[in-house]
C-alpha positions in Angstrom: 55.9 123.6 82.4 57.6 126.2 83.7 60.0 125.0 85.9 60.6 122.7 82.8 61.2 125.8 80.5 63.3 127.3 83.2 65.2 124.4 83.1 65.6 124.1 79.3 66.6 127.6 79.2 69.4 126.5 81.7 70.5 124.0 79.7 70.1 125.9 76.8 71.9 128.3 78.7 74.7 126.1 79.7 75.8 124.7 76.2 75.8 128.4 75.2 77.9 128.7 77.7 79.7 125.8 76.7 79.8 127.6 72.6 81.4 130.7 73.9 83.8 129.0 76.3 84.9 126.6 72.9 85.1 129.8 70.9 87.5 131.4 73.9 89.6 128.2 73.8 90.0 128.5 70.0 90.8 132.0 70.2 93.6 131.4 73.2 94.8 128.2 71.0 95.2 130.5 67.8 96.9 132.7 70.4 98.5 130.3 71.7 99.9 128.5 68.8 100.9 132.3 67.5 103.2 132.7 70.5 104.8 129.5 69.5 105.6 130.3 66.4 107.2 133.6 68.0 109.3 131.6 70.1 110.1 129.1 67.7 111.5 132.2 64.9 112.8 134.0 68.3 114.8 130.4 68.9 115.5 129.6 65.4 117.2 133.3 65.4 118.7 132.4 68.6 119.9 129.2 67.3 121.7 130.9 64.2 123.3 133.3 65.8 124.7 130.7 68.3 125.8 128.9 65.4 127.4 132.0 63.4 128.7 132.7 67.5 130.0 129.3 67.2 131.4 129.2 64.0 133.3 132.3 64.6 134.4 130.7 67.9 136.0 127.6 66.0 137.6 130.0 63.3 139.1 132.5 66.0 140.5 129.1 67.4 141.6 127.8 64.2 143.3 131.1 63.7 144.6 131.4 66.9 148.6 131.1 66.4 148.7 134.0 64.1 148.2 136.4 67.1 150.9 134.9 69.1 154.0 136.5 69.5 157.3 135.0 71.2 157.8 136.8 74.5 161.2 138.7 74.8 164.3 138.5 73.0 165.4 134.6 72.4 168.2 134.8 70.4 171.1 135.6 72.5 173.6 138.6 71.3 176.9 136.6 72.0 177.2 132.9 70.6 177.8 130.4 73.2 179.9 127.4 72.6 178.6 124.3 70.7 179.1 120.7 71.0 178.3 120.3 67.7 180.9 120.6 66.1 181.0 119.7 62.6 179.6 122.9 60.7 180.9 126.2 59.5 181.1 129.6 61.6 178.3 130.9 58.7 176.0 128.5 59.5 174.6 129.4 63.2 171.4 131.2 62.5 168.1 131.6 64.5 165.3 130.0 62.9 162.8 133.1 63.0 159.3 133.1 65.3 157.6 133.4 61.8 158.5 130.4 60.0 157.4 127.8 63.2 153.9 129.6 63.0 154.1 129.1 59.5 153.7 125.4 60.0 151.9 124.9 63.5 148.9 124.0 61.7 150.4 120.8 59.9 151.9 120.1 63.5 148.9 120.5 65.0 147.5 118.4 62.6 150.3 115.4 62.6 149.5 115.7 66.8 145.7 114.9 65.8 146.6 112.0 63.6 148.3 110.4 66.8 146.4 110.9 69.4 147.8 113.6 71.3 147.7 116.9 72.5 149.8 119.5 71.3 151.9 119.8 74.2 152.5 116.5 74.2 153.6 116.0 70.8 158.1 114.9 70.8 158.9 117.3 68.4 163.2 116.8 67.7 164.9 119.2 66.3 169.1 117.6 66.0 171.0 120.9 65.5 171.2 123.1 68.2 172.6 126.7 67.8 171.6 129.1 70.4 167.9 127.0 71.9 165.2 129.6 70.4 163.5 127.4 68.9 162.3 125.8 71.8 160.8 128.9 73.3 159.0 129.8 70.0 157.0 126.3 70.0 155.9 126.9 73.6 155.1 129.7 72.8 152.7 128.0 70.0 151.9 125.2 73.0 154.0 122.5 72.1 155.6 121.9 75.5 157.7 118.6 74.2 160.3 119.6 72.4 164.0 118.3 72.3 167.0 120.5 70.7 169.7 119.8 73.2 173.7 121.1 72.5 175.1 117.6 71.7 176.3 115.8 68.5 173.4 114.7 66.2 175.7 112.6 64.1 177.4 110.9 67.4 173.9 110.4 68.7 173.3 108.4 65.3 175.9 107.0 65.7 175.4 104.8 68.7 171.9 104.8 68.4 170.6 107.0 71.0 169.1 109.6 69.2 165.3 110.4 71.3 162.0 109.0 70.6 160.2 111.7 68.5 157.1 111.8 66.6 158.3 114.4 64.2 161.3 116.1 63.5 161.5 119.5 62.8 164.9 121.7 61.8 166.9 123.7 60.3 170.1 122.2 59.2 173.6 123.6 58.6 174.0 125.1 54.6 177.7 124.0 54.7 179.2 120.3 54.5 176.7 117.5 53.5 174.4 118.1 55.9 171.2 117.8 53.3 172.0 114.8 52.2 172.9 113.7 56.4 169.3 114.7 57.3 167.4 113.7 54.2 168.8 110.0 55.0 168.4 110.3 58.8 164.5 111.4 57.8 163.8 108.7 55.6 165.0 106.3 57.8 163.2 107.1 60.3 159.3 106.5 58.9 158.5 109.8 60.8 157.1 112.7 59.2 159.8 115.4 59.5 159.4 119.5 58.6 162.8 121.1 57.1 163.5 124.5 56.1 166.0 124.6 53.0 167.2 126.5 50.6 165.2 126.4 47.6 168.0 124.6 45.4 167.7 121.7 47.6 165.4 120.1 45.8 166.9 120.4 42.5 169.9 118.6 43.4 170.8 115.2 42.1 170.4 113.6 45.3 167.3 114.6 46.3 165.5 111.8 45.1 167.6 109.5 46.4 167.4 110.7 50.1 164.2 111.2 50.6 163.2 107.9 49.2 160.5 106.9 46.3 157.3 106.9 48.7 158.0 110.4 49.9 155.5 113.1 48.6 156.5 116.3 50.3 154.8 119.2 50.3 156.0 122.9 49.9 155.1 125.4 51.9 156.6 128.7 50.5 156.5 131.9 51.7 156.0 135.6 49.4 159.1 135.8 48.0 159.0 139.4 48.7 159.1 138.8 52.4 161.5 135.6 52.9 162.6 134.6 56.5 164.8 136.2 58.2 167.3 134.2 60.3 169.4 135.7 63.1 172.9 134.9 63.5 174.3 135.7 66.9 176.8 137.1 67.7 177.6 137.5 63.6 179.2 141.2 63.8 182.7 142.4 64.9 182.8 142.9 68.4 180.4 140.1 68.7 178.1 141.8 70.6 174.2 142.2 68.9 172.4 139.3 67.1 172.0 140.2 63.3 169.6 139.7 60.9 170.5 137.5 57.5 168.7 135.7 54.4 171.5 134.2 53.0 168.7 132.5 50.8 165.7 131.8 49.7 164.2 129.2 52.4 160.9 127.3 52.4 159.3 124.3 54.4 159.9 120.9 53.0 157.0 118.8 54.6 156.6 114.9 54.4 154.2 113.4 56.7 155.3 109.7 56.2 151.6 108.0 55.6 150.6 109.7 59.3 148.1 111.8 56.7 148.0 111.9 52.8 149.6 115.2 51.3 147.1 116.2 49.0 144.1 115.9 52.0 146.1 118.5 53.9 147.0 120.8 51.2 143.2 121.2 50.2 142.4 121.4 54.1 145.5 124.1 54.8 144.3 125.8 51.9 140.4 125.8 52.8 141.6 127.1 56.2 144.8 128.8 56.1 145.4 130.4 53.1 143.5 133.2 53.0 145.6 134.1 56.2 149.1 133.6 55.3 151.6 134.8 53.3 152.7 131.8 52.0 151.7 129.0 49.0 151.6 125.3 48.6 151.8 124.7 45.2 149.9 121.0 44.3 151.8 117.9 44.5 151.8 117.0 40.5 152.8 121.0 39.7 156.3 121.2 38.0 158.1 123.9 40.6 160.9 125.9 39.2 162.8 124.9 42.4 162.3 121.1 40.9 164.3 121.7 37.9 167.6 120.6 38.4 170.7 122.4 38.4 171.7 123.2 34.9 175.6 124.6 34.2 175.7 127.2 32.1 179.0 126.2 29.3 182.2 128.2 29.8 183.1 130.9 27.3 184.8 128.6 24.6 182.9 126.0 25.0 180.0 129.0 24.0 182.0 130.5 21.4 182.5 127.5 19.8 178.7 126.6 20.2 178.0 129.8 18.5 179.8 129.5 15.8 178.4 126.1 15.0 174.8 127.6 14.6 173.7 126.1 18.0 171.5 127.4 20.5 173.0 128.2 24.1 169.8 127.7 27.0 170.1 129.9 29.8 169.9 127.7 32.5 166.6 126.9 33.9 164.8 128.2 37.6 165.5 130.5 39.8 168.7 131.7 41.5 170.5 130.2 44.2 170.8 133.9 46.1 167.8 135.8 47.3 168.0 138.9 45.9 165.1 141.3 47.4 165.1 144.2 44.7 165.2 141.5 41.9 161.0 139.8 43.7 159.9 143.2 44.2 160.6 144.2 40.8 159.0 140.9 39.6 156.2 141.3 41.7 155.4 144.6 40.4 156.2 143.2 36.4 152.9 140.2 37.8 150.6 143.2 38.9 150.5 144.7 35.7 
């Protein structure tokens, strides 16, 4: 009997041991769950930090072009000999780097739509001045740029223009160059970005030249900070380059079916508007620049109209020439 009780006691002790072991296991499980919960929170925090870091990295990548600067002076002090002779002397001006930096997002979007790397996007500028645009675009990551000292119109006549993905240029302002380049762009059926004066889209030939299907966006810089162009050797001694702002200009951007203009405008407003001094009006907005140029009647006609009691309407839209002082006054007026 004694041996049996000992066995029972041992068994009871074993069960008691089992119970205590079970209790310790439960405590351990709870501790492990707490530790796991802590690890999960830590992991979630780490993921959030990584996510925010990833977003910041993406944002930095998207806005990287804004911090790019050209190395050294790429606009020469002296004018070189030009093969393209059908222009006025005043037409020879180099486009500033800032203007190309403003359209970098759209060139990048076109490259993505065409499934090309930035460096492989074939950019064509048919009007050669001194070649600084090649350096400007290369600084932004676009390495395949064609801008050579050759007669563009001769190339068109002989059908020897280079293959390209997008045309980017600031054409000569004299003569009928606006009509000719717009017509070439329309017939090429390729995306194009033209840096033109504000009055071009008000001309009677504009709609016919761009075509019925074209829906160009207008990337308009701040009126108090217009693009300043550089004219090589534009002074008496012909030694020093000189800055000039002859007109209020902005980018005319046509995707020619490669991208949807409304979607691109929405994308730009979301990603870049806060970091840009430019603006893009909606396609259906009536821009002052789009209003057709209206000539004011001559003094004799105005006198006759006044005698008949007729109202003499002032011409609509902004002036052709840009007046920085007037722009500053207008901006101050709009603030108050």
